[in-house]
C-alpha positions as CSV (number, residue, x, y, z in Angstrom):
1,M,-32.0,7.8,4.9
2,A,-34.5,5.1,5.7
3,A,-33.8,5.8,9.4
4,W,-35.1,9.4,8.8
5,G,-38.2,8.2,7.1
6,W,-37.2,8.5,3.5
7,R,-37.9,5.8,0.9
8,E,-35.4,5.4,-2.0
9,G,-37.1,5.3,-5.4
10,A,-40.3,6.8,-4.1
11,Q,-39.0,10.0,-2.4
12,F,-35.5,10.3,-3.6
13,V,-33.0,8.9,-6.1
14,I,-29.2,8.6,-5.6
15,E,-26.9,9.3,-8.5
16,E,-23.4,7.9,-7.7
17,R,-20.1,8.8,-9.3
18,W,-16.8,7.2,-8.3
19,A,-13.3,8.6,-9.2
20,E,-11.6,5.6,-7.6
21,G,-8.8,7.9,-6.4
22,R,-8.1,9.4,-9.8
23,M,-7.7,13.2,-9.3
24,D,-8.1,13.8,-13.1
25,Q,-11.6,12.4,-13.0
26,I,-13.0,14.5,-10.2
27,Q,-13.8,17.7,-12.2
28,S,-15.6,15.9,-15.0
29,L,-17.6,13.8,-12.5
30,A,-18.5,17.0,-10.5
31,E,-19.8,18.6,-13.7
32,E,-21.9,15.4,-14.5
33,L,-23.6,15.5,-11.1
34,A,-24.2,19.3,-11.3
35,A,-25.9,18.8,-14.7
36,K,-28.4,16.5,-12.9
37,K,-29.7,19.5,-10.9
38,P,-29.5,17.7,-7.6
39,A,-31.3,18.8,-4.4
40,V,-28.2,17.9,-2.4
41,L,-24.7,16.8,-3.2
42,V,-22.8,14.4,-0.8
43,A,-19.0,14.3,-1.0
44,T,-16.6,11.8,0.4
45,A,-13.6,14.1,0.7
46,T,-12.7,17.7,0.8
47,M,-10.9,17.4,-2.6
48,V,-14.3,16.5,-3.9
49,V,-16.2,19.2,-2.1
50,A,-14.1,21.9,-3.7
51,P,-14.9,21.2,-7.4
52,L,-18.5,20.5,-6.5
53,A,-18.8,23.9,-4.8
54,K,-17.3,25.5,-7.9
55,V,-19.6,23.9,-10.5
56,A,-22.7,24.0,-8.4
57,P,-22.4,27.0,-6.1
58,Q,-26.2,27.2,-5.3
59,V,-26.5,23.5,-4.4
60,P,-26.2,22.4,-0.7
61,I,-23.2,20.1,-0.2
62,V,-22.7,17.7,2.7
63,Q,-19.2,16.4,3.4
64,A,-19.5,12.9,4.8
65,T,-15.9,12.6,5.7
66,G,-12.9,14.7,4.8
67,G,-10.6,17.6,5.9
68,D,-11.0,20.9,7.5
69,L,-13.6,22.8,5.5
70,V,-12.8,26.1,7.3
71,A,-9.1,25.8,6.4
72,W,-10.1,25.1,2.8
73,G,-12.2,28.3,2.7
74,L,-15.4,26.3,2.1
75,A,-17.0,27.4,5.4
76,A,-16.7,30.4,7.7
77,S,-16.5,28.4,10.9
78,L,-17.4,25.0,12.3
79,G,-20.3,26.4,14.4
80,R,-21.7,28.6,11.6
81,P,-20.6,27.5,8.2
82,G,-22.5,30.3,6.6
83,G,-22.5,29.1,3.0
84,M,-23.7,26.1,1.0
85,V,-21.2,23.5,2.5
86,T,-21.6,21.7,5.8
87,G,-21.3,18.1,7.2
88,L,-18.6,16.2,9.0
89,T,-14.9,16.9,9.2
90,N,-12.6,14.0,9.7
91,I,-9.6,16.1,11.0
92,N,-6.8,13.6,11.5
93,V,-4.2,15.6,13.4
94,E,-5.0,14.1,16.8
95,I,-5.6,10.7,15.2
96,L,-2.1,10.6,13.8
97,G,-0.7,11.5,17.2
98,K,-2.5,8.6,18.8
99,S,-1.4,6.3,15.9
100,V,2.3,7.1,16.7
101,Q,1.6,6.5,20.4
102,L,0.1,3.1,19.7
103,L,3.0,2.1,17.5
104,M,5.5,3.0,20.1
105,E,3.6,1.0,22.8
106,I,3.6,-2.0,20.5
107,V,7.2,-1.8,19.1
108,P,9.1,0.5,21.4
109,K,12.5,-0.2,19.9
110,T,11.4,1.4,16.6
111,Q,13.6,4.3,15.6
112,R,12.8,5.0,11.9
113,V,9.2,5.3,10.8
114,G,8.2,5.5,7.1
115,V,5.3,7.8,6.1
116,L,3.6,7.4,2.7
117,T,1.7,10.5,1.6
118,D,0.2,12.0,-1.5
119,P,0.5,15.9,-1.3
120,A,-2.1,16.3,-4.0
121,W,-4.8,15.3,-1.6
122,G,-3.9,18.1,0.8
123,T,-2.3,15.9,3.5
124,G,0.2,18.5,4.5
125,R,-1.4,19.3,7.8
126,G,-1.6,15.6,8.6
127,L,2.0,15.1,7.6
128,D,3.0,18.0,10.0
129,A,1.0,16.2,12.7
130,V,2.7,12.9,12.3
131,Q,6.1,14.4,12.1
132,H,5.4,16.3,15.3
133,A,4.2,13.2,17.0
134,L,7.2,11.2,15.9
135,A,9.5,14.0,17.2
136,R,8.0,13.6,20.6
137,Y,9.3,10.0,20.7
138,S,12.7,11.1,19.1
139,L,11.8,9.1,16.0
140,K,13.2,9.9,12.6
141,P,10.4,10.3,10.0
142,L,11.1,9.0,6.5
143,V,8.6,10.6,4.2
144,A,7.9,9.3,0.7
145,N,5.4,10.9,-1.7
146,I,3.3,9.0,-4.2
147,K,1.1,10.6,-6.8
148,R,0.3,7.6,-9.0
149,P,0.4,3.8,-8.8
150,D,3.8,3.7,-10.5
151,D,5.3,5.7,-7.6
152,I,4.5,3.1,-5.0
153,E,7.3,0.6,-5.5
154,P,10.0,3.3,-5.8
155,A,8.6,5.0,-2.7
156,V,8.8,1.8,-0.7
157,A,12.2,1.1,-2.1
158,S,13.4,4.5,-0.8
159,L,12.0,3.8,2.6
160,I,13.9,0.5,2.6
161,K,17.1,2.2,1.6
162,D,16.6,4.7,4.4
163,G,16.2,2.0,7.0
164,A,12.5,2.2,7.8
165,Q,11.3,-0.1,10.5
166,A,7.6,0.6,10.5
167,L,5.0,2.4,8.3
168,I,2.3,4.9,9.0
169,L,-0.4,5.7,6.5
170,P,-2.3,8.9,7.0
171,A,-6.0,9.1,6.0
172,N,-6.1,9.6,2.2
173,P,-8.8,8.5,-0.3
174,W,-6.2,7.8,-3.1
175,L,-4.0,5.8,-0.8
176,S,-7.0,3.7,0.2
177,T,-7.5,2.6,-3.4
178,Q,-3.9,1.4,-3.3
179,R,-4.2,-0.3,0.1
180,D,-3.5,-3.9,-0.9
181,H,-0.5,-3.1,-3.1
182,I,1.1,-1.0,-0.3
183,L,0.4,-3.5,2.4
184,R,1.8,-6.4,0.3
185,L,5.1,-4.5,-0.1
186,A,5.3,-3.4,3.5
187,L,4.6,-6.8,5.0
188,A,7.2,-8.3,2.7
189,Q,9.6,-6.1,4.6
190,R,8.1,-7.3,7.9
191,W,7.1,-3.7,8.8
192,P,4.4,-3.2,11.4
193,V,1.9,-0.9,9.5
194,V,-0.5,1.5,11.2
195,G,-3.5,2.2,8.9
196,P,-6.1,5.1,9.1
197,N,-9.2,3.0,9.2
198,R,-10.3,-0.6,9.8
199,T,-10.2,-1.7,6.2
200,F,-6.4,-1.5,6.4
201,A,-6.3,-3.8,9.5
202,E,-8.7,-6.1,7.7
203,A,-6.4,-6.2,4.7
204,G,-3.3,-7.1,6.8
205,A,-2.0,-3.9,8.6
206,L,-0.9,-4.6,12.2
207,I,-3.4,-2.1,13.5
208,S,-5.6,0.7,12.3
209,Y,-6.8,3.7,14.3
210,G,-9.3,6.2,13.0
211,T,-12.9,7.3,12.8
212,N,-15.8,4.9,12.4
213,R,-16.6,5.7,8.8
214,V,-19.9,3.9,8.9
215,A,-21.0,6.2,11.7
216,L,-19.9,9.3,9.7
217,Y,-21.9,8.3,6.6
218,R,-25.0,7.6,8.8
219,R,-24.6,11.0,10.3
220,A,-24.3,12.5,6.9
221,A,-27.8,11.3,6.2
222,F,-29.0,13.5,9.1
223,Y,-27.6,16.6,7.2
224,V,-29.3,15.5,4.0
225,D,-32.6,15.0,5.9
226,R,-32.5,18.5,7.5
227,I,-31.6,20.2,4.2
228,L,-34.3,18.4,2.3
229,K,-36.7,19.6,5.0
230,G,-35.7,23.2,4.5
231,T,-32.8,24.0,6.8
232,K,-30.1,26.1,5.2
233,P,-26.7,24.2,5.1
234,G,-25.0,27.3,6.5
235,D,-27.1,27.0,9.7
236,L,-26.0,23.4,10.3
237,P,-22.8,23.2,12.4
238,I,-20.0,21.1,11.0
239,E,-19.3,18.2,13.3
240,Q,-16.1,16.5,14.2
241,P,-15.9,12.7,14.7
242,M,-16.8,11.4,18.1
243,I,-16.4,7.6,17.5
244,F,-12.9,6.1,17.0
245,E,-11.8,2.6,16.3
246,L,-8.7,0.6,17.1
247,V,-8.6,-2.6,15.2
248,I,-5.8,-5.1,15.9
249,N,-4.8,-7.9,13.4
250,M,-3.5,-10.7,15.6
251,K,-2.7,-12.8,12.5
252,T,-0.3,-10.1,11.4
253,A,1.1,-9.7,14.9
254,K,1.8,-13.4,15.0
255,A,3.4,-13.4,11.6
256,L,5.7,-10.5,12.6
257,G,6.5,-12.1,16.0
258,I,5.0,-9.1,17.8
259,T,3.3,-9.3,21.2
260,I,0.5,-6.8,21.6
261,P,0.7,-5.3,25.1
262,P,-2.3,-5.6,27.4
263,T,-2.5,-1.8,27.6
264,V,-3.2,-1.7,23.9
265,M,-5.4,-4.7,23.8
266,V,-7.9,-3.2,26.2
267,Q,-8.3,-0.2,23.9
268,A,-9.3,-2.3,20.9
269,T,-12.8,-2.1,19.5
270,R,-12.1,-5.1,17.3
271,V,-9.5,-7.9,17.3
272,I,-9.0,-9.9,14.2
273,Q,-7.9,-13.5,15.1
């Protein structure tokens, strides 16, 4: 916001609420923020946008990162949202296809790939995408659903039983809150893990591939600036991500005895030594 000439405290105040991945908290937090009569609401995921739009239908909402607002019925189209919701859509269908491609370039002998997902966060489209991508390489997808922390260890155990050799994690806010626990279990099995953003590679995943979330949040400030200056949110086109990051954790690669091919190394935006 400072880059757009706004001074926090003098010209605007930020009221933050964090659900920390707990779905049961989102509705009450949305109601709390709506009661503050905000000029603009900024949401970090589509599952947050939906309840905000319900409790504050007349307040402009900017999605900083999340799913397909059109598919969710929250916007008429990407080019002309037409309502009170706009922002950035972090559609991960193509991203997941690229994640599978990178995995196969690194560990081409892999045959069974585990996928952890939480259906409550609306990852069905992403799950379809990763299954389609795996099918292109004649890989067998092993899907395990988790809805709460107690589900993680049984889900990983089921993947072990089914013979998983690697793990892909689709972009999902709740899974991100459980990142360290999931990675600890996966690395104990010596699985190469592909994460959805750089925090996963930083925490020990072999690689991460996804959008530059910092860039998305900075871009969200552009939307807030325009709305505060009088532009209707429905007149601001919804943008798709343009900047992607491939982060490679060489410490993990060495621990797993994996050699990263030069064709993958040259694509890296960051290498963790």
